[in-house]
C-alpha positions in Angstrom: -10.7 9.7 21.3 -13.8 9.7 23.1 -15.5 13.3 23.8 -14.1 13.2 27.2 -10.8 12.5 26.3 -10.8 15.3 23.7 -12.0 17.6 26.4 -9.2 16.5 28.9 -6.4 16.6 26.3 -7.9 20.1 25.0 -7.1 21.3 28.4 -3.7 19.8 28.3 -3.0 21.8 25.1 -4.5 25.0 26.6 -2.1 24.8 29.7 0.9 24.1 27.2 0.0 27.1 25.0 -0.6 29.5 28.2 2.8 28.5 29.5 4.6 29.0 26.4 2.8 32.4 25.8 4.1 33.3 29.4 7.6 31.8 29.1 9.2 35.0 30.5 7.4 34.7 33.8 8.8 31.2 34.7 11.8 30.3 32.4 14.0 31.1 35.3 12.8 28.1 37.4 14.3 25.0 36.1 11.7 22.7 37.7 8.9 24.5 36.1 11.0 24.6 32.5 11.4 20.7 33.0 7.6 20.0 33.8 6.4 22.2 30.8 9.0 20.4 28.4 7.4 17.2 29.6 4.0 18.2 29.3 4.7 19.5 25.6 6.5 16.0 24.7 3.5 14.1 26.3 0.9 16.2 24.3 2.8 15.1 21.3 2.9 11.5 22.2 -1.0 11.6 22.8 -1.5 13.4 19.6 0.6 10.7 17.5 -1.5 7.9 19.4 -4.8 9.5 18.3 -3.9 9.9 15.0 -2.8 6.4 14.6 -5.9 5.3 16.5 -8.1 7.1 13.9 -6.2 5.7 10.9 -8.6 3.6 8.9 -7.5 -0.1 8.8 -9.1 -0.8 5.4 -6.5 1.1 3.4 -4.2 -1.8 3.6 -6.7 -4.2 1.7 -6.8 -2.5 -1.6 -2.9 -2.4 -1.5 -2.9 -6.1 -0.9 -5.4 -6.7 -3.7 -2.9 -4.8 -6.2 0.2 -6.6 -4.7 -1.6 -10.0 -5.4 -2.5 -9.2 -8.7 0.9 -7.7 -9.7 2.5 -11.2 -8.4 0.2 -13.6 -10.1 0.4 -11.7 -13.4 4.4 -11.9 -13.1 4.4 -15.6 -11.9 2.1 -16.4 -15.0 4.3 -14.5 -17.5 7.2 -16.5 -16.6 5.5 -20.0 -15.7 4.0 -20.1 -19.1 7.3 -19.6 -20.9 8.8 -22.3 -18.7 5.8 -24.7 -19.6 6.3 -24.0 -23.3 10.0 -24.8 -22.9 9.1 -27.9 -20.9 6.7 -29.2 -23.7 9.3 -28.5 -26.3 12.0 -30.8 -24.5 9.2 -33.1 -23.4 10.2 -32.7 -19.7 7.2 -33.6 -17.9 8.6 -33.0 -14.5 9.4 -29.2 -15.5 6.2 -28.8 -16.9 4.0 -30.3 -13.8 5.8 -27.4 -11.8 4.3 -24.8 -13.7 1.0 -26.2 -14.6 -1.5 -23.7 -13.2 -3.7 -20.8 -14.2 -4.6 -17.3 -12.8 -7.8 -19.0 -11.2 -5.6 -21.6 -9.4 -3.1 -18.8 -8.1 -6.1 -16.7 -7.0 -7.4 -19.6 -4.9 -4.0 -20.0 -3.0 -3.7 -18.8 0.5 -1.0 -16.0 1.1 1.9 -18.4 1.9 1.1 -20.6 -1.0 1.3 -17.7 -3.5 4.5 -16.6 -2.0 6.0 -20.1 -2.2 5.0 -20.5 -5.9 6.4 -17.2 -6.6 9.7 -18.3 -5.2 9.5 -21.7 -6.9 8.9 -20.2 -10.3 11.7 -17.8 -9.8 14.0 -20.8 -9.0 13.0 -22.5 -11.9 13.6 -19.7 -14.3 16.9 -19.0 -12.9 18.0 -22.8 -13.5 16.6 -22.5 -17.1 17.6 -19.0 -17.9 19.9 -19.8 -20.7 17.1 -21.6 -22.4 14.5 -19.2 -21.8 16.3 -16.4 -23.6 14.7 -18.0 -26.8 11.3 -17.2 -24.9 12.6 -13.6 -24.1 12.6 -14.2 -20.5 15.6 -12.3 -19.0 17.3 -12.0 -15.7 15.6 -8.8 -15.1 12.3 -10.5 -15.4 13.2 -12.9 -12.7 14.4 -10.0 -10.5 11.2 -8.3 -11.1 9.3 -11.3 -9.9 11.5 -11.5 -6.7 10.8 -7.9 -5.8 7.0 -8.8 -6.2 7.5 -11.6 -4.0 9.1 -9.6 -1.4 6.5 -6.8 -1.6 3.7 -9.6 -1.4 5.6 -10.7 2.0 5.6 -7.4 3.5 1.9 -6.5 2.3 0.2 -9.9 2.9 -0.3 -9.1 6.5 -0.8 -5.4 6.4 -4.5 -5.4 7.2 -4.0 -7.3 10.2 -1.0 -5.4 11.3 -3.1 -2.2 10.8 -5.8 -3.6 13.0 -3.3 -4.5 15.7 -1.5 -1.3 15.7 -4.9 0.8 16.0 -5.9 -1.4 18.7 -2.5 -0.9 20.7 -3.1 2.7 20.4 -6.8 2.5 21.7 -5.3 0.5 24.8 -2.4 2.7 25.6 -4.1 6.2 25.0 -6.1 6.3 28.2 -3.0 5.8 30.3 -1.1 8.3 28.4 -3.8 11.1 29.0 -3.9 9.7 32.5 -0.2 10.2 33.0 -0.2 13.6 31.5 -3.0 14.8 33.9 -0.9 13.5 36.8 2.1 15.3 35.5 -0.2 18.6 36.1 -1.8 17.6 39.2 1.3 16.4 41.0 4.1 18.7 39.5 3.1 21.9 37.6 -0.1 22.9 39.8 2.2 22.6 42.9 4.8 24.4 41.0 2.4 27.5 40.1 1.7 28.2 43.9 5.1 29.9 44.0 3.3 32.6 41.7 0.2 33.0 43.6 1.6 36.1 45.3 4.3 37.1 43.1 2.3 37.2 39.9 -1.4 36.7 40.7 -2.4 37.4 37.3 -0.3 34.8 35.7 -1.5 32.5 38.3 -5.2 33.3 37.8 -4.6 32.6 34.1 -3.0 29.3 34.9 -6.0 28.5 36.9 -8.3 29.1 33.9 -6.4 27.4 31.5 -6.5 24.2 33.9 -10.4 24.1 33.6 -11.7 21.3 31.5 -14.2 22.8 29.0 -16.9 20.4 28.3 -17.4 20.6 24.5 -20.2 18.5 22.8 -19.1 16.2 20.1 -21.1 18.2 17.5 -19.9 21.7 18.4 -18.1 23.3 15.6 -17.6 26.8 16.9 -14.3 28.3 17.9 -13.0 27.9 21.5 -10.7 30.3 23.2 -7.3 29.4 23.7 -7.5 30.2 27.6 -11.1 30.0 28.9 -12.2 32.2 31.7 -12.2 30.6 35.2 -15.8 28.6 35.5 -14.7 26.2 38.1 -12.1 25.2 40.5 -9.0 23.6 38.7 -9.3 19.8 38.3 -7.8 18.0 41.1 
């Protein structure tokens, strides 16, 4: 979030905390209760969006590298045994389907690698009885299938992470604006009921509604409910 957004959402949180602390004053007024509940829920949505926005997108890349490495290793482990079986049986057709190296696998695009894994799995399944002599079992094929499935999920992870972060960046301003509108158009108006009946509570609310401008490098603690320094935001 930008510093301005942090300042505004800080005010939202202060108001929510102030209302919660003074629940006994307003809890008999359903309209206020409903608005405070909506404010609290909106604060949670904004926090969630902000956290997702700040999540690093490069974390998906190492995961993808490891998944690719594991898949390539399993493909080669099984493919080499199929190749050896094909050579023994002088089955050139079968041998041609598994004639590749780790270097070749590494140069394949994501979809090609996935398809290669599926093809090797199918060939191993079709020749599983003969591959028993090469210590290739159904469990090995199942492990390959699991790695292929994992690769299918992981191969687009970096792009998905970037897209998710972008969507949060685009929708966060509207979520903040909606929460500010909730205060301006509902809670601010509902609070005038307490202006005469509970002026201390009302004054505290006005103080909580002030947007305190904080600099991005500031590290000191801020008071939960700042003293009134200006008229509430309109």
